[in-house]
C-alpha positions in Angstrom: -21.9 17.0 2.8 -25.0 18.5 4.6 -24.1 17.2 8.0 -21.0 15.5 9.5 -21.3 12.0 8.7 -20.2 9.4 11.3 -17.9 6.5 10.2 -17.0 3.4 12.2 -13.6 2.8 10.7 -12.4 -0.7 11.1 -8.8 -1.6 10.0 -5.3 -2.4 11.0 -4.4 1.0 12.5 -0.6 0.5 12.4 1.3 3.8 12.8 3.0 4.4 9.5 0.5 2.1 7.6 -1.6 3.2 4.8 -4.8 2.2 6.6 -4.3 4.9 9.1 -3.5 7.3 6.2 -7.0 6.7 4.7 -8.6 7.4 8.1 -6.8 10.7 8.3 -8.0 11.7 4.9 -11.6 10.9 5.8 -11.2 13.1 8.9 -9.7 15.9 6.7 -12.8 15.7 4.5 -15.0 16.4 7.5 -16.3 12.9 8.5 -16.5 12.0 12.2 -14.3 9.0 12.6 -14.8 6.3 15.3 -11.7 4.1 14.9 -11.7 0.3 15.7 -8.4 -1.4 15.5 -8.8 -5.1 13.9 -5.1 -5.9 14.8 -4.8 -8.8 17.2 -2.7 -7.5 20.0 -3.7 -9.0 23.3 -3.0 -12.7 22.6 0.2 -14.7 22.3 2.1 -15.1 19.2 0.9 -18.6 18.3 -2.8 -17.7 18.6 -2.2 -14.6 16.5 -0.6 -16.8 13.8 -3.3 -19.4 13.8 -6.1 -16.9 13.6 -4.4 -15.0 10.9 -4.1 -18.2 8.9 -7.4 -19.7 9.6 -9.3 -16.5 9.6 -11.3 -17.8 12.6 -10.9 -18.3 16.3 -12.1 -16.6 19.6 -10.5 -13.2 18.8 -11.9 -13.1 15.2 -15.2 -14.0 16.3 -15.1 -11.4 19.2 -14.0 -8.8 16.6 -17.2 -9.4 14.5 -19.3 -9.2 17.6 -17.6 -6.1 18.7 -18.3 -4.4 15.3 -22.0 -5.2 15.5 -22.2 -4.1 19.1 -20.4 -0.8 18.4 -22.7 -0.1 15.5 -25.7 -0.7 17.6 -24.5 1.6 20.2 -23.5 4.5 18.1 -25.5 4.0 14.9 -22.8 5.3 12.4 -23.9 6.5 8.9 -21.1 4.3 7.5 -19.0 1.3 8.4 -15.7 1.3 6.5 -13.8 -2.0 6.6 -10.3 -1.8 5.5 -9.0 -5.2 4.1 -11.8 -7.3 5.8 -10.4 -10.8 5.2 -11.6 -11.7 8.8 -15.0 -10.1 8.6 -17.9 -12.4 8.3 -20.5 -12.2 5.6 -23.2 -12.3 8.4 -21.6 -9.2 10.0 -21.9 -7.1 7.0 -25.5 -8.4 6.3 -26.5 -7.4 9.8 -25.0 -4.1 9.5 -27.0 -3.6 6.2 -30.2 -4.5 8.1 -29.6 -1.6 10.5 -29.6 0.7 7.5 -25.8 1.5 7.6 -23.8 2.1 4.4 -21.1 -0.6 4.2 -17.8 0.2 2.4 -14.9 -2.1 1.9 -11.3 -1.0 0.9 -8.2 -3.0 0.1 -4.9 -2.2 -1.4 -4.2 -5.9 -2.0 -5.5 -8.5 -4.4 -8.7 -9.8 -2.9 -9.2 -12.9 -5.1 -5.8 -13.6 -6.6 -4.0 -13.8 -3.4 -4.9 -12.6 0.1 -8.1 -14.6 -0.5 -10.8 -15.1 2.2 -13.9 -17.3 2.2 -15.5 -14.7 4.5 -14.9 -11.7 2.1 -16.1 -14.0 -0.9 -19.5 -14.3 1.0 -19.5 -10.7 2.4 -18.8 -8.9 -0.9 -22.4 -9.0 -2.1 -23.6 -7.0 1.0 -21.2 -4.2 0.6 -22.7 -0.9 -0.9 -19.2 0.0 -2.3 -15.8 -1.9 -2.8 -12.7 0.1 -3.5 -9.8 -1.7 -5.2 -6.4 -0.7 -6.5 -6.5 -3.8 -8.9 -8.1 -3.2 -12.2 -7.7 -6.9 -13.1 -10.0 -7.9 -10.2 -12.9 -5.5 -10.9 -14.7 -8.1 -13.0 -14.6 -10.6 -10.2 -16.2 -8.1 -7.7 -19.0 -7.5 -10.1 -19.5 -11.4 -10.7 -19.8 -11.8 -6.9 -22.6 -9.2 -6.9 -21.0 -6.1 -5.3 -23.2 -3.1 -5.9 -20.5 -0.6 -6.8 -16.8 -1.1 -7.6 -14.3 1.9 -7.6 -10.7 1.8 -8.8 -8.5 4.0 -6.8 -4.8 4.6 -7.1 -2.6 4.3 -4.0 -0.7 7.4 -2.8 1.7 9.0 -0.4 1.3 11.2 2.6 2.9 14.4 1.6 3.6 15.5 5.2 5.7 12.5 6.0 8.3 13.8 3.5 8.7 17.3 4.7 11.9 16.7 6.7 13.9 14.5 4.4 17.2 15.3 2.6 16.8 17.2 -0.7 17.2 15.5 -4.1 20.7 16.9 -4.5 21.9 16.0 -1.0 25.5 14.6 -0.9 24.2 12.3 1.8 22.3 10.2 -0.6 24.1 7.0 -1.7 23.4 4.2 -4.1 20.1 2.4 -4.5 17.4 1.0 -2.2 14.6 -1.6 -2.3 12.1 -1.9 0.4 9.9 -4.9 0.4 9.5 -8.5 1.4 11.9 -11.1 0.2 10.9 -13.4 -2.8 12.7 -15.4 -5.4 12.4 -13.0 -8.3 13.4 -10.1 -6.2 16.6 -12.0 -5.0 17.4 -12.8 -8.7 17.0 -9.2 -9.7 18.8 -7.5 -6.9 21.7 -10.1 -7.1 22.3 -8.9 -10.5 22.9 -5.3 -9.5 25.0 -5.9 -6.4 28.2 -5.6 -8.3 27.2 -2.4 -9.9 26.2 -0.6 -6.7 28.3 -1.1 -3.6 25.9 1.1 -1.5 22.8 -1.1 -2.4 20.6 -1.4 0.7 17.7 -3.9 1.1 15.0 -3.6 3.8 12.2 -6.2 4.3 10.8 -9.3 5.9 12.7 -12.5 5.0 15.8 -11.1 3.4 18.2 -12.2 6.2 17.2 -15.8 5.7 16.4 -15.6 2.0 19.8 -14.1 1.0 21.9 -16.4 3.0 25.1 -17.6 1.1 24.5 -15.2 -1.7 27.9 -13.4 -1.9 26.6 -10.6 -4.1 24.2 -9.4 -1.3 26.6 -9.7 1.7 26.3 -6.5 3.7 23.4 -5.3 1.6 20.6 -6.4 4.0 20.0 -3.5 6.4 16.9 -4.6 8.2 13.8 -6.7 8.3 11.7 -3.7 7.5 11.5 0.0 8.2 8.4 1.6 9.7 6.9 4.9 10.8 9.3 7.9 10.4 12.2 5.7 9.6 10.6 4.6 6.3 10.7 8.0 4.5 14.2 8.6 5.9 15.4 5.3 4.4 14.0 6.0 1.1 15.6 9.5 1.2 18.9 8.1 2.0 19.4 6.7 -1.5 19.8 8.2 -5.1 17.6 5.5 -6.7 14.7 3.4 -5.6 13.6 0.1 -7.2 10.0 -0.4 -8.0 9.9 -4.1 -8.3 6.5 -5.9 -8.7 5.5 -9.3 -7.3 5.1 -12.0 -9.9 2.4 -14.0 -7.9 -0.3 -11.6 -9.4 -0.3 -9.1 -12.3 0.2 -5.8 -10.4 1.3 -2.8 -12.4 2.2 -0.5 -9.5 2.5 -0.6 -5.9 2.3 2.0 -2.9 6.2 2.3 -3.4 5.5 3.6 -6.9 4.4 6.8 -5.2 6.4 6.8 -2.0 9.8 6.6 -3.7 9.3 9.6 -5.8 7.7 11.5 -2.8 11.0 11.0 -0.9 13.0 12.7 -3.7 14.6 9.4 -4.8 14.5 8.6 -8.5 12.1 5.7 -9.3 13.6 2.9 -11.3 10.7 0.7 -11.9 9.4 -2.2 -14.0 7.8 -1.0 -17.3 4.1 -1.5 -17.1 1.3 0.3 -18.9 0.0 1.8 -15.5 3.6 2.9 -14.6 3.7 4.7 -17.9 0.2 6.2 -17.5 1.3 7.6 -14.0 4.8 9.0 -15.0 6.3 10.2 -18.1 9.2 7.8 -18.9 12.7 9.3 -18.6 11.1 12.6 -17.4 9.4 11.8 -14.2 10.6 8.2 -13.5 12.8 5.6 -15.4 11.6 2.1 -16.4 13.1 -1.1 -17.4 12.1 -4.4 -18.9 14.5 -7.2 -18.0 17.6 -7.5 -16.0 20.1 -6.2 -18.7 18.2 -2.8 -19.2 17.9 -2.6 -15.3 21.6 -2.9 -14.9 22.2 -0.4 -17.8 19.8 2.2 -16.4 21.1 1.8 -12.9 24.7 2.4 -13.9 23.7 5.4 -16.1 21.8 7.2 -13.5 24.2 6.5 -10.6 26.9 8.0 -12.7 24.8 11.1 -14.1 23.9 13.3 -11.1 22.3 16.2 -13.0 20.1 14.0 -15.1 19.0 11.9 -12.0 18.3 15.1 -10.1 16.0 16.4 -12.8 14.0 13.3 -13.1 13.8 12.8 -9.3 12.5 16.3 -8.9 9.9 15.9 -11.6 8.7 12.7 -10.1 8.5 14.3 -6.6 6.4 17.1 -8.0 4.1 14.8 -9.8 3.3 12.8 -6.7 3.0 15.7 -4.4 0.5 17.5 -6.8 -1.5 14.5 -8.1 -1.0 11.5 -6.0 -1.1 12.4 -2.2 -3.7 10.4 -0.3 -6.0 13.4 -0.2 -5.9 13.7 -4.0 -6.3 10.0 -4.9 -9.1 9.5 -2.5 -11.1 12.5 -3.7 -13.3 10.3 -6.2 -14.0 7.9 -3.3 -15.3 10.8 -1.2 -17.4 12.2 -4.0 -18.9 8.7 -4.6 -19.6 8.2 -0.8 -21.4 11.5 -0.7 -23.6 10.6 -3.6 -24.6 7.3 -1.8 -25.4 8.7 1.6 
């Protein structure tokens, strides 16, 4: 980079969220960052909910106006939009007319779920779209995006500096962190009798697991955030890498965060999981509920083998899948486009 490039970074800047992680990586690589939070904070809950669902309303329109106003005031080299479902196509088109490089990043499916009429119109104006979903790359190209880049998700290594070691006696049982959905309920109900220490954290579980005897006492919270998240992962021996069945994901952010915490990853067997980790060496995989039960029982009972796999998985993530590492191809491509 010949000079310090300025980025207007627009995203949900929630502390502990991955959007903020990416902002910090860009800073670490030498970009000057002007942050702009798209999270709706200063309105009542009903209006927030309506605008989130409709992707329109006074706050959404103001956000789009503010992005343009800010860009006209500071003239950034780049506008980075992180999950721009509520960013209008006209906004990106006007930014392009100012000669600004426009980049979109999302860790979610943009066309399968989390869809947006605004993004579908805006995508053609972006210079670069970054996605974690290989199965959506063809749709990006069909809608006319100039450049599409696949990027793995990652883990922030510094968040895991003060957690309990792999061999800690304080670690107990297994853990799942994620929202509640039918398939997750069925899967975890099937292991509740094997692991009395099973803990579940995530939105919707208190209501979703009501009257399920096997999960009584297992729901610990409606979500863990910030510093509490790595602590929660590191309190368990085994972490479940379950995948949503609403779309064909083959890995998630938890794929990297669980091993980063020193917890052994027990995940659904997919090609991308197997590309990332060596099976039974750096992580353990399963296909179907019977194999899940068998693997969970085996590794809860065999400390030495579990320690070995958890340590190898942690090393793999910390050397190859920190956010700094996984975003390096993105940085290289951005520098070639400027």
